[in-house]
N, C-alpha and C positions, 0 to 999 in steps of 0.2 A: 053665681052664685049671686043676687043680688045684694044689693047695700043694706034690710032690714034683716036677711037671716042670717049676716054676719055678724051684724048690733045683736043680735040674739042667739047666738052660739058663743060669742064675745066676751055675755051677762051669767049666760050660765059657768061660762068658763071661770067667772070673778069669783061667783056667788060661792065654786068648791071653792075655788083659792082661797077665798076669806073664811070656809069657814077651815079647812086645817088648817090654818093662821091662826083661828079663834085656838081653836084643838090643841097645835101645841102650845099656845098658850094660856091651857090649862091643865099643862103637862099631864093630857089622857094620849096626847101621842109621847113621847119621849124623846126631840130629838133638844138638841141646843139654839143658847142662844139666838147666834149666827148662823143658824137652819130657819128661825123665826123672821129675825130682817129683812134676811132673802126674801123666805115669803109672803114680809105684807112690802114687799117691792116691788116684790112682783103685781099683789093684788092692786095694788097703790096705780100702777101702770098698766092693769088691765081695763081697771073701771074707767078710767084717763078715757082709752083708746075706748070704751065702750061710749060712755057720757060723748063723746066728740062727735063721734059718730049719729051717733040717734040725734043730737042738737043740727050736725048738718044735715043728715038726711030729713029733719025736721022744716029748717029754714032754709035750707038755698036746693 
């Protein structure tokens, strides 16, 4: 698997986690605040990984 496909899959996964985090925050999905915080941290890590991968792919 090349770097571009990895970045694409991580981007899709980031979007899914962002959507779940948003829905937990709106209380559509009823989970506690701790789980919302965990999902937000995972989303931030995935978004950073996605952005870093694309920066690496485009500039190096």
